[in-house]
C-alpha positions as CSV (number, residue, x, y, z in Angstrom):
1,X,-4.9,34.3,-39.6
2,X,-1.7,32.5,-38.6
3,X,-1.6,28.7,-39.3
4,X,-1.1,26.8,-36.1
5,X,2.0,24.6,-35.6
6,X,1.7,21.1,-37.1
7,X,3.1,19.4,-34.0
8,X,2.5,19.8,-30.3
9,X,5.2,19.1,-27.8
10,X,4.0,15.5,-27.3
11,X,4.2,14.9,-31.0
12,X,7.8,16.1,-31.0
13,X,8.7,13.8,-28.0
14,X,7.0,10.8,-29.7
15,X,8.8,11.4,-33.0
16,X,12.2,11.6,-31.2
17,X,11.5,8.5,-29.2
18,X,10.5,6.5,-32.2
19,X,13.4,7.8,-34.3
20,X,16.0,6.9,-31.6
21,X,14.2,3.6,-31.0
22,X,14.1,4.1,-27.3
23,X,11.4,2.1,-25.5
24,X,9.3,3.4,-22.6
25,X,11.3,1.0,-20.3
26,X,14.5,2.6,-21.4
27,X,13.0,6.1,-20.9
28,X,12.1,5.2,-17.3
29,X,15.7,4.0,-16.7
30,X,17.3,7.0,-18.3
31,X,15.0,9.7,-16.9
32,X,14.0,8.3,-13.5
33,X,10.5,9.2,-14.4
34,X,7.6,6.8,-13.7
35,X,5.7,5.2,-16.6
36,X,2.6,7.3,-15.5
37,X,4.6,10.5,-15.7
38,X,6.0,9.6,-19.1
39,X,2.5,8.5,-20.4
40,X,1.0,11.7,-19.1
41,X,3.4,13.9,-20.9
42,X,3.0,11.9,-24.1
43,X,-0.7,12.4,-23.8
44,X,-0.3,16.1,-23.9
45,X,-0.2,17.1,-20.2
46,X,2.4,19.8,-19.5
47,X,4.8,18.9,-16.8
48,X,7.9,21.1,-17.1
49,X,10.3,19.0,-15.0
50,X,9.3,15.8,-16.9
51,X,9.5,17.5,-20.3
52,X,13.0,18.7,-19.5
53,X,14.2,15.2,-18.5
54,X,12.7,13.7,-21.6
55,X,14.2,16.4,-23.8
56,X,17.7,15.8,-22.3
57,X,17.4,12.0,-22.9
58,X,16.0,12.4,-26.5
59,X,18.6,15.1,-27.6
60,X,15.9,17.8,-27.9
61,X,16.4,21.4,-26.9
62,X,14.5,21.6,-23.6
63,X,13.9,25.4,-23.6
64,X,12.4,25.3,-27.1
65,X,10.3,22.3,-26.2
66,X,9.0,24.0,-23.1
67,X,8.1,27.1,-25.1
68,X,6.1,25.0,-27.6
69,X,4.4,23.1,-24.7
70,X,3.2,26.5,-23.2
71,X,2.3,27.9,-26.7
72,X,4.9,30.6,-26.2
73,X,6.3,30.5,-29.7
74,X,5.2,30.4,-33.3
75,X,7.0,31.8,-36.3
76,X,6.3,35.3,-37.4
77,X,3.7,35.7,-40.1
78,X,5.2,35.7,-43.6
79,X,3.9,37.3,-46.7
80,X,5.9,38.3,-49.8
81,X,4.8,39.1,-53.4
82,X,4.5,36.3,-55.9
83,X,4.3,33.5,-53.3
84,X,1.0,31.9,-52.2
85,X,0.3,29.0,-49.9
86,X,-2.8,26.8,-50.2
87,X,-4.2,24.5,-47.5
88,X,-6.4,21.6,-48.1
89,X,-7.7,19.0,-45.7
90,X,-6.5,15.4,-45.4
91,X,-8.2,13.5,-42.6
92,X,-7.6,15.4,-39.4
93,X,-4.8,17.5,-40.8
94,X,-4.2,20.2,-43.4
95,X,-1.6,19.9,-46.2
96,X,0.2,22.7,-48.0
97,X,0.9,23.4,-51.6
98,X,2.5,26.5,-53.1
99,X,2.5,28.8,-56.1
100,X,5.4,31.0,-57.1
101,X,5.6,33.3,-60.1
102,X,7.6,35.9,-62.0
103,X,5.5,39.1,-61.9
104,X,7.1,40.4,-65.2
105,X,6.7,37.4,-67.4
106,X,3.8,35.7,-65.6
107,X,5.7,32.4,-65.7
108,X,4.8,30.3,-62.7
109,X,5.8,27.1,-60.9
110,X,3.9,25.0,-58.4
111,X,5.0,22.8,-55.5
112,X,2.9,19.8,-54.4
113,X,-0.8,19.8,-54.9
114,X,-2.6,19.0,-51.6
115,X,-5.9,17.2,-51.9
116,X,-7.7,19.8,-54.0
117,X,-6.2,22.2,-56.5
118,X,-9.3,24.3,-57.1
119,X,-8.1,27.4,-55.3
120,X,-4.6,27.2,-56.9
121,X,-6.1,26.8,-60.3
122,X,-8.4,29.7,-59.8
123,X,-5.5,31.9,-58.7
124,X,-3.4,30.8,-61.7
125,X,-6.3,31.7,-64.0
126,X,-7.2,35.0,-62.4
127,X,-3.6,36.2,-62.7
128,X,-3.2,34.9,-66.2
129,X,-0.2,32.9,-65.1
130,X,1.6,30.4,-67.4
131,X,2.7,27.4,-65.3
132,X,5.9,26.0,-66.6
133,X,6.6,23.2,-64.1
134,X,5.0,21.3,-61.3
135,X,7.5,20.2,-58.6
136,X,6.8,17.4,-56.1
137,X,8.7,17.2,-52.8
138,X,7.8,13.6,-52.2
139,X,5.2,11.1,-53.3
140,X,3.1,10.6,-50.2
141,X,-0.6,10.7,-51.3
142,X,-1.6,13.9,-49.4
143,X,1.0,15.8,-51.4
144,X,0.0,14.5,-54.9
145,X,-3.7,13.8,-54.5
146,X,-4.7,16.6,-56.9
147,X,-1.8,16.1,-59.3
148,X,-3.9,14.7,-62.2
149,X,-6.2,17.6,-62.1
150,X,-3.5,20.2,-61.8
151,X,-1.5,18.6,-64.6
152,X,-4.5,18.5,-66.9
153,X,-5.3,22.2,-66.1
154,X,-1.8,23.6,-66.6
155,X,-0.4,21.1,-69.2
156,X,2.9,21.6,-67.4
157,X,5.4,18.8,-66.9
158,X,5.8,17.5,-63.3
159,X,9.0,16.5,-61.6
160,X,9.8,14.2,-58.7
161,X,12.8,12.4,-57.3
162,X,14.0,9.3,-59.3
163,X,13.7,7.4,-56.0
164,X,10.0,7.9,-55.9
165,X,9.0,7.6,-59.5
166,X,5.3,8.0,-60.4
167,X,3.6,7.5,-63.7
168,X,4.4,10.2,-66.4
169,X,6.7,12.2,-64.1
170,X,10.0,13.6,-65.2
171,X,12.6,12.1,-62.8
172,X,15.2,14.3,-61.2
173,X,18.0,14.0,-58.7
174,X,19.4,16.3,-56.1
175,X,21.9,18.8,-57.4
176,X,19.9,19.8,-60.5
177,X,19.2,23.4,-61.4
178,X,16.2,24.8,-63.3
179,X,15.9,28.3,-64.7
180,X,12.5,29.7,-65.3
181,X,12.7,33.3,-66.4
182,X,14.0,35.2,-63.3
183,X,13.5,32.3,-61.0
184,X,16.2,29.7,-60.3
185,X,15.3,26.4,-58.6
186,X,18.0,24.2,-57.0
187,X,17.2,20.6,-55.9
188,X,18.5,19.6,-52.5
189,X,18.5,16.1,-51.0
190,X,16.4,16.0,-47.8
191,X,15.4,12.3,-47.7
192,X,14.6,10.6,-44.4
193,X,10.9,11.2,-44.0
194,X,10.6,9.7,-47.5
195,X,13.2,7.9,-49.6
196,X,13.4,10.6,-52.2
197,X,12.5,13.8,-50.4
198,X,13.6,16.9,-52.3
199,X,13.8,20.4,-51.1
200,X,13.5,23.1,-53.8
201,X,15.6,26.2,-53.2
202,X,14.2,29.1,-55.2
203,X,15.9,32.4,-55.8
204,X,14.6,35.4,-57.7
205,X,11.9,36.9,-55.4
206,X,12.6,39.4,-52.7
207,X,13.8,36.7,-50.4
208,X,15.1,33.1,-51.0
209,X,12.6,30.3,-50.5
210,X,12.9,26.6,-49.6
211,X,10.0,24.4,-50.3
212,X,10.8,21.5,-48.0
213,X,7.8,19.1,-48.0
214,X,7.8,17.1,-44.8
215,X,11.5,17.3,-44.2
216,X,11.0,20.1,-41.7
217,X,8.1,21.8,-40.0
218,X,8.0,25.0,-38.0
219,X,9.3,23.8,-34.6
220,X,9.4,20.1,-35.7
221,X,10.1,17.7,-38.6
222,X,8.3,15.0,-40.5
223,X,8.3,11.5,-38.9
224,X,11.3,9.4,-39.9
225,X,11.1,6.3,-37.7
226,X,13.4,4.2,-39.9
227,X,15.7,6.9,-41.1
228,X,15.8,9.4,-38.2
229,X,19.6,10.1,-38.2
230,X,19.6,10.5,-41.9
231,X,16.7,12.9,-41.8
232,X,18.4,15.1,-39.2
233,X,21.7,15.1,-41.0
234,X,20.2,16.0,-44.4
235,X,18.2,18.8,-42.9
236,X,21.4,20.1,-41.1
237,X,23.4,19.9,-44.3
238,X,20.9,21.1,-46.9
239,X,18.4,23.4,-45.1
240,X,20.1,24.9,-42.1
241,X,23.0,26.0,-44.2
242,X,20.8,28.2,-46.4
243,X,20.7,31.9,-45.7
244,X,19.1,32.8,-42.4
245,X,16.4,34.9,-44.1
246,X,15.3,32.0,-46.3
247,X,11.5,31.4,-46.1
248,X,10.8,27.7,-45.3
249,X,7.6,26.4,-46.9
250,X,6.8,23.1,-45.2
251,X,4.2,20.5,-46.2
252,X,2.2,21.1,-43.1
253,X,1.8,24.0,-40.6
254,X,2.9,27.6,-41.0
255,X,5.8,29.0,-43.1
256,X,8.9,29.8,-41.1
257,X,12.5,30.8,-41.7
258,X,15.9,29.3,-41.3
259,X,16.8,31.6,-38.4
260,X,13.5,30.9,-36.6
261,X,14.2,27.2,-36.8
262,X,17.8,27.5,-35.7
263,X,16.5,29.4,-32.6
264,X,13.3,27.4,-31.9
265,X,13.3,23.9,-33.4
266,X,13.8,21.4,-30.5
267,X,15.3,18.8,-32.9
268,X,18.4,20.9,-33.5
269,X,19.8,21.9,-30.1
270,X,23.3,22.5,-31.6
271,X,22.1,25.8,-33.1
272,X,20.8,27.2,-29.8
């Protein structure tokens, strides 16, 4: 079953408004919409004309936003060998973690932990995988809640940005490269949602993979109220420049691809 989008159209509008630091009063002046019209859209009521005006003011791609509002787009389902996604609940949302492995050597790497690593650990054990490293995209609690258990189970070192140091972690910076058997992992700077957000670009499977944490979601992006421009720019520079067929593994919502996001993510109208 396809995982639903993490953000609705009203979430996207709210994130853009907060990121640009535009008040409702300013939105009224710029769009000629009433406060009631704006509030209605931000409450999830679909009004195409109002959504288009808001999109234009907030530098969002209006056609992509309309599609999301009418549930007319979601990324195509993705499944490739040696990549698994796990979802665990955190409040009223689900959080993703990932397992990738070399089918020949059984060496494996994990990305984030979610709130419960039981399913991932069972999968590791049933496949007789040897986990060589645990990589963390950022230190927000929903992404590292099960780190102690996963570390204890695998005995593997865990890595995180030096900007978000946590106890016993090995600290890394963007631009580093790891080689684990046939898998290469490059670290890319995608801060903005968090101060040390890292995207891991993995090559060695049938398609390239980017584990992006909350830097980018299918059709949206993580909140970055205080570093919005930085988050947009880092994503443009370090995610959207990856090969179009790269599988994007976000911290929430369904997996997607670079080309799908170029064509359908409202936050990036310049690619349309």
